[in-house]
BAMAR-456492 format. One record per residue (C-alpha): x, y negated, z. Coordinates in steps of 0.5 Angstrom, whole numbers, padded with zeros to 4 digits, always signed. Layout:
! BAMAR-456492
XYZ ...
! end
This chain:
! BAMAR-456492
+0012-0012+0075 +0019-0009+0076 +0018-0002+0079 +0019-0003+0086 +0022+0004+0088 +0028+0002+0083 +0034-0002+0086 +0038+0001+0081 +0034-0004+0076 +0034-0010+0080 +0042-0009+0081 +0043-0008+0073 +0039-0014+0071 +0043-0018+0076 +0050-0016+0073 +0048-0016+0066 +0053-0020+0062 +0052-0026+0057 +0055-0023+0051 +0051-0021+0045 +0049-0013+0045 +0044-0008+0045 +0040-0006+0051 +0036+0001+0053 +0031+0002+0058 +0029+0009+0061 +0023+0012+0065 +0023+0016+0071 +0025+0022+0067 +0031+0018+0064 +0028+0018+0057 +0030+0012+0053 +0023+0008+0052 +0025+0002+0049 +0032-0001+0045 +0033-0008+0044 +0038-0013+0041 +0040-0020+0044 +0044-0026+0043 +0045-0026+0051 +0044-0020+0054 +0043-0023+0061 +0038-0028+0059 +0034-0023+0054 +0033-0017+0059 +0031-0022+0065 +0026-0025+0061 +0022-0018+0062 +0021-0019+0069 +0020-0026+0070 +0014-0031+0068 +0006-0029+0067 +0006-0029+0059 +0008-0022+0057 +0003-0018+0052 +0000-0012+0055 +0005-0008+0051 +0011-0011+0055 +0007-0011+0061 +0006-0003+0060 +0013-0002+0058 +0016-0006+0064 +0012-0002+0069 +0016+0005+0067 +0023+0002+0067 +0027+0006+0072 +0034+0005+0069 +0037+0000+0064 +0044+0001+0060 +0047-0004+0055 +0052-0004+0050 +0056-0010+0048 +0058-0012+0041 +0062-0018+0038 +0057-0021+0034 +0049-0021+0033 +0050-0017+0026 +0054-0011+0030 +0048-0011+0035 +0043-0011+0029 +0046-0005+0026 +0047-0001+0033 +0040-0002+0035 +0038+0001+0028 +0042+0007+0029 +0039+0008+0037 +0032+0007+0035 +0033+0012+0029 +0036+0017+0034 +0032+0016+0040 +0025+0014+0037 +0023+0010+0043 +0016+0010+0045 +0015+0002+0045 +0019+0001+0039 +0016-0001+0033 +0018+0005+0029 +0018+0006+0021 +0015+0013+0021 +0020+0018+0018 +0019+0024+0022 +0022+0029+0016 +0027+0024+0014 +0025+0019+0008 +0026+0023+0001 +0031+0020-0005 +0032+0022-0012 +0039+0025-0013 +0043+0025-0019 +0050+0028-0019 +0054+0026-0025 +0060+0031-0023 +0055+0037-0025 +0056+0040-0032 +0049+0039-0034 +0046+0034-0028 +0039+0035-0026 +0034+0030-0022 +0033+0032-0015 +0029+0031-0009 +0033+0030-0003 +0032+0028+0004 +0038+0025+0007 +0044+0021+0004 +0051+0024+0003 +0058+0021+0001 +0059+0026-0005 +0059+0022-0011 +0052+0023-0013 +0047+0017-0015 +0042+0016-0010 +0035+0012-0011 +0030+0011-0005 +0028+0011+0000 +0021+0013-0003 +0015+0014+0002 +0013+0021+0000 +0016+0027-0004 +0009+0027-0008 +0011+0020-0010 +0018+0022-0012 +0015+0028-0016 +0010+0023-0020 +0016+0019-0021 +0020+0025-0024 +0015+0027-0028 +0014+0020-0031 +0022+0020-0033 +0021+0027-0036 +0016+0025-0041 +0021+0019-0043 +0028+0023-0042 +0027+0030-0043 +0032+0033-0038 +0033+0040-0035 +0028+0042-0029 +0031+0049-0028 +0036+0050-0022 +0043+0053-0022 +0048+0054-0028 +0045+0053-0035 +0045+0060-0038 +0047+0060-0045 +0045+0068-0046 +0038+0066-0047 +0034+0069-0053 +0029+0063-0053 +0028+0057-0049 +0022+0056-0044 +0016+0053-0044 +0019+0046-0042 +0022+0045-0049 +0016+0047-0053 +0012+0041-0048 +0018+0036-0050 +0020+0036-0043 +0027+0039-0044 +0032+0039-0049 +0034+0046-0048 +0042+0046-0046 +0041+0053-0044 +0040+0055-0052 +0046+0050-0054 +0040+0045-0057 +0044+0039-0055 +0051+0037-0054 +0054+0035-0047 +0055+0028-0050 +0048+0027-0052 +0045+0030-0045 +0050+0026-0041 +0047+0020-0045 +0040+0022-0043 +0042+0022-0036 +0045+0016-0036 +0039+0013-0039 +0035+0016-0033 +0040+0012-0028 +0039+0006-0032 +0031+0006-0032 +0031+0007-0024 +0036+0001-0024 +0031-0003-0028 +0036-0004-0034 +0030-0002-0039 +0033-0007-0044 +0039-0004-0045 +0036+0003-0045 +0032+0001-0051 +0037-0002-0055 +0042+0004-0054 +0036+0008-0056 +0034+0004-0062 +0042+0004-0064 +0041+0012-0063 +0035+0012-0068 +0038+0008-0073 +0044+0013-0073 +0040+0019-0074 +0036+0016-0080 +0042+0014-0083 +0045+0021-0083 +0038+0023-0085 +0037+0027-0079 +0030+0025-0079 +0027+0030-0074 +0032+0027-0069 +0030+0020-0070 +0023+0022-0070 +0024+0024-0063 +0028+0018-0061 +0022+0014-0064 +0017+0017-0059 +0022+0016-0053 +0022+0009-0055 +0015+0008-0055 +0013+0012-0049 +0018+0007-0045 +0015+0001-0049 +0008+0003-0047 +0010+0004-0039 +0014-0003-0039 +0008-0007-0043 +0004-0004-0037 +0009-0006-0032 +0010-0013-0035 +0002-0014-0035 +0002-0013-0028 +0007-0018-0025 +0008-0025-0026 +0015-0026-0023 +0021-0026-0027 +0028-0023-0025 +0029-0018-0019 +0026-0018-0013 +0022-0014-0007 +0016-0016-0005 +0013-0014+0002 +0006-0015+0005 +0002-0011+0010 -0004-0009+0013 -0005-0008+0021 -0010-0003+0025 -0008-0004+0032 -0002+0000+0034 +0000+0001+0026 +0001-0002+0020 +0001+0000+0013 +0007-0004+0009 +0007-0004+0001 +0014-0006-0002 +0013-0008-0010 +0020-0007-0013 +0021-0012-0019 +0027-0011-0024 +0028-0015-0030 +0021-0018-0029 +0017-0011-0029 +0015-0007-0024 +0020-0001-0023 +0016+0002-0017 +0011+0001-0011 +0012+0005-0004 +0008+0005+0002 +0010+0006+0009 +0007+0007+0016 +0010+0003+0022 +0008+0005+0029 +0008+0002+0035 +0006-0005+0033 +0000-0007+0038 +0001-0014+0041 +0007-0015+0036 +0007-0022+0032 +0007-0021+0025 +0014-0024+0024 +0016-0019+0029 +0013-0013+0025 +0016-0016+0019 +0023-0016+0022 +0023-0009+0024 +0020-0007+0018 +0026-0011+0014 +0031-0008+0018 +0029-0001+0018 +0027+0000+0011 +0034-0003+0008 +0038+0000+0013 +0036+0007+0009 +0035+0003+0002 +0040+0005-0004 +0038-0001-0008 +0037-0008-0005 +0036-0014-0009 +0038-0021-0009 +0032-0023-0007 +0026-0021-0002 +0020-0025-0001 +0015-0023+0005 +0008-0025+0007 +0011-0027+0014 +0018-0030+0016 +0023-0025+0019 +0025-0027+0026 +0033-0028+0027 +0033-0029+0019 +0041-0031+0019 +0042-0025+0023 +0038-0020+0018 +0041-0024+0012 +0048-0023+0014 +0046-0015+0015 +0043-0015+0008 +0049-0018+0005 +0054-0013+0008 +0049-0007+0006 +0049-0010-0001 +0056-0013-0002 +0053-0019-0004 +0048-0025-0002 +0041-0024-0001 +0035-0029+0000 +0029-0028+0004 +0023-0033+0003 +0016-0033+0004 +0013-0036-0002 +0008-0042-0001 +0005-0043-0008 +0006-0040-0016 +0007-0033-0018 +0011-0031-0012 +0005-0033-0008 +0000-0029-0012 +0005-0023-0012 +0005-0023-0005 -0003-0023-0005 -0003-0017-0010 +0002-0013-0005 -0003-0015+0001 -0009-0013-0003 -0006-0006-0004 -0003-0005+0003 -0011-0007+0006 -0013-0001+0001 -0008+0003+0003 -0010+0002+0010 -0017+0004+0008 -0014+0011+0005 -0011+0012+0012 -0017+0012+0015 -0021+0016+0010 -0015+0021+0011 -0016+0021+0018 -0024+0022+0019 -0024+0027+0013 -0022+0033+0017 -0027+0038+0018 -0024+0039+0025 -0026+0031+0027 -0032+0030+0024 -0037+0033+0029 -0033+0030+0035 -0034+0023+0032 -0041+0024+0031 -0042+0027+0038 -0038+0021+0041 -0043+0016+0037 -0049+0020+0040 -0046+0019+0047 -0044+0011+0046 -0050+0009+0042 -0055+0013+0047 -0058+0017+0042 -0063+0023+0043 -0059+0027+0037 -0053+0027+0033 -0054+0022+0028 -0054+0026+0021 -0055+0020+0016 -0051+0013+0017 -0052+0007+0012 -0047+0001+0011 -0049-0005+0008 -0045-0011+0005 -0046-0017+0001 -0041-0020-0004 -0041-0026-0008 -0036-0032-0011 -0038-0038-0007 -0046-0036-0008 -0046-0034-0015 -0047-0027-0018 -0049-0025-0010 -0050-0017-0010 -0051-0012-0004 -0049-0005-0003 -0052+0001+0001 -0047+0007+0002 -0049+0013+0005 -0046+0018+0010 -0049+0024+0011 -0046+0029+0017 -0040+0024+0017 -0039+0025+0010 -0040+0020+0004 -0046+0022+0000 -0044+0018-0007 -0050+0020-0011 -0055+0016-0005 -0051+0010-0006 -0055+0004-0008 -0053-0003-0011 -0057-0009-0011 -0057-0016-0015 -0060-0021-0010 -0066-0024-0013 -0069-0029-0008 -0063-0033-0005 -0059-0039-0008 -0052-0041-0006 -0047-0038-0001 -0052-0035+0004 -0050-0028+0006 -0055-0027+0012 -0061-0029+0007 -0058-0024+0002 -0057-0018+0007 -0064-0019+0009 -0067-0019+0002 -0063-0012+0001 -0065-0009+0008 -0072-0011+0007 -0072-0008+0000 -0069-0002+0003 -0074-0001+0009 -0080-0002+0005 -0078+0005+0002 -0077+0008+0009 -0080+0015+0009 -0081+0016+0002 -0078+0021-0002 -0072+0017-0005 -0069+0015+0002 -0069+0019+0008 -0070+0015+0014 -0063+0013+0017 -0061+0015+0024 -0056+0009+0024 -0056+0002+0020 -0049-0001+0020 -0048-0008+0018 -0041-0012+0018 -0041-0018+0023 -0041-0020+0030 -0047-0021+0036 -0050-0027+0032 -0051-0023+0026 -0054-0017+0029 -0059-0021+0033 -0061-0025+0027 -0062-0019+0023 -0066-0015+0029 -0071-0022+0029 -0072-0021+0022 -0073-0013+0022 -0078-0014+0028 -0082-0018+0023 -0082-0012+0018 -0085-0007+0023 -0082-0002+0028 -0077+0003+0025 -0074+0009+0029 -0067+0007+0027 -0061+0004+0031 -0058-0002+0028 -0051-0004+0030 -0045-0009+0028 -0038-0008+0027 -0034-0014+0028 -0027-0014+0024 -0023-0018+0028 -0023-0014+0034 -0026-0008+0031 -0032-0009+0037 -0039-0005+0036 -0045-0009+0038 -0051-0006+0040 -0058-0009+0041 -0060-0011+0048 -0053-0010+0050 -0049-0017+0053 -0042-0014+0052 -0039-0011+0046 -0036-0004+0046 -0029-0004+0045 -0027+0003+0043 -0019+0005+0043 -0016+0006+0036 -0016+0014+0037 -0023+0014+0038 -0026+0018+0032 -0033+0015+0033 -0029+0008+0031 -0026+0011+0026 -0032+0013+0022 -0035+0007+0023 -0029+0003+0020 -0030+0008+0014 -0037+0007+0013 -0036-0001+0014 -0030-0001+0009 -0033+0003+0004 -0040-0001+0004 -0035-0007+0003 -0031-0004-0003 -0037-0002-0006 -0040-0009-0006 -0034-0012-0008 -0033-0007-0014 -0040-0008-0016 -0039-0016-0016 -0033-0016-0020 -0036-0011-0025 -0042-0017-0026 -0037-0022-0026 -0032-0019-0031 -0038-0018-0036 -0041-0025-0035 -0034-0028-0036 -0032-0023-0042 -0039-0025-0045 -0038-0033-0044 -0031-0033-0046 -0033-0030-0053 -0039-0034-0054 -0034-0040-0056 -0031-0035-0062 -0034-0037-0068 -0037-0031-0072 -0037-0026-0065 -0044-0024-0064 -0047-0018-0060 -0045-0012-0064 -0037-0015-0064 -0038-0017-0056 -0040-0010-0055 -0035-0006-0059 -0029-0011-0056 -0032-0009-0049 -0032-0002-0050 -0025-0002-0053 -0021-0007-0049 -0026-0007-0042 -0024-0015-0040 -0022-0021-0043 -0015-0020-0040 -0014-0014-0044 -0016-0018-0051 -0011-0023-0049 -0005-0018-0049 -0008-0014-0055 -0004-0016-0062 -0008-0018-0068 -0007-0011-0071 -0010-0008-0065 -0016-0013-0065 -0017-0012-0073 -0018-0005-0072 -0024-0006-0068 -0027-0013-0071 -0023-0014-0077 -0017-0018-0079 -0021-0025-0080 -0025-0024-0073 -0018-0022-0070 -0015-0028-0072 -0020-0032-0069 -0020-0029-0062 -0013-0030-0062 -0013-0037-0064 -0019-0039-0059 -0017-0034-0053 
! end
């Protein structure tokens, strides 16, 4: 696989030292196409040119290597730091890369300013200011800052404070600013607000609440009731957010939880930041160049790159998959944090459940990425034209229908039909089906019930005949569907299936599956239809399951009849929300006696 025209490569591979270090591989134009680290440079680089068990990605890389350079380091940790810096500098094509073309955004607060603001910046500087991040996008920061301003009214204007204004701006009237420009707040009190913002971003919510309650009590004792009421409202706003956060997390302490969802050559990574047993924030990032890489390698690359630019590394990091070179990464994180860091893959309990939630969010993020990519008007027409070509259709498909089944071990089975017209979802034409004739977990029989009920209405006003019907599955599922469909009659419809494992398209009568590249717009459109039918089926199933669970659990509470169940459903929506509600909140809906019984039984 070595480039036979390059004696230079052969010579350099033979002369590599056995030290730890970093190697750079270049193409024929001298461009760096890969950067790697090694405990033993000689052994690691030679491994690229020996053996026959390389991944397709590595084989492709080796074809283009025309020169090799290297740096020797004293330790593996030094090699890791150097590798990260070189990847960030050169953005090599074959490396797994954390997408940050414009630089990650951060929150910056400069306490040296006379009236500090909370700013969005895209780089870190050693200027004495406090930085928080990185965040996945500027929009993520703006949402965070807006939330903070609802709790802590700091100024949002640029430049120096103008004390010659005749009246405050509208931000003051909206209670989002304390109007230092009008002299309505002292430097000392304004600084307390900014320090509270910093504490909140660091996850020190208990400390903030304690300080605010003391401040409120002081105002009350001094008969400054208007100021006390402002602090009271601020406390309630913070508690409302913190209560939601605590209901949303099951673990204690301070940690980051990381999981990802894959889509060929890219990954959607989610990071949940838990501080003081509450969700401080959640960020989503995109990793490029992940094709053929192991899950552990992908996780290692993300952990290394993300924490090389992070301003807040916790003492514990839990991950969906183990990282490679764990001790080297732990040593690197210790140096970054100036304290030890624990890396682990939870196998049970609350932390395992948290990783599952992070994974689900990553999968949903991946779906949203596909939607974003295929929703652009400039891409819809080419996608449909490509579908016409690969499926050998007589015309561009105008209507595509996707079907899926959802149940819990065969219980409460439901089906979904989603409709895409001219490449766009036609939400009003979606249909939900409760499975009537199938007992137990039989997805195929359930799918055939849905298709039978649908196909009997083909040509009627409520449903135009589709050009394509897409099901989730492989060749076996598609063949079984076609056998059953032929018994129903002849339909001028193209049936296809999309297998999720390798994103293969199966077409009736074709022996081989169709494997389109990740960049294929037709493939992305079919993935979107498949994912949307899955989402719609799961949503319908969960709504039925939650409703039935809600009713069945409330059946054990004496004195709770249909009307009170309905009132509770309308007010709280789920049993979990009822469990979280106080007796006083429940009493507002069903009266004090029933509220006491509900809390006792649930």
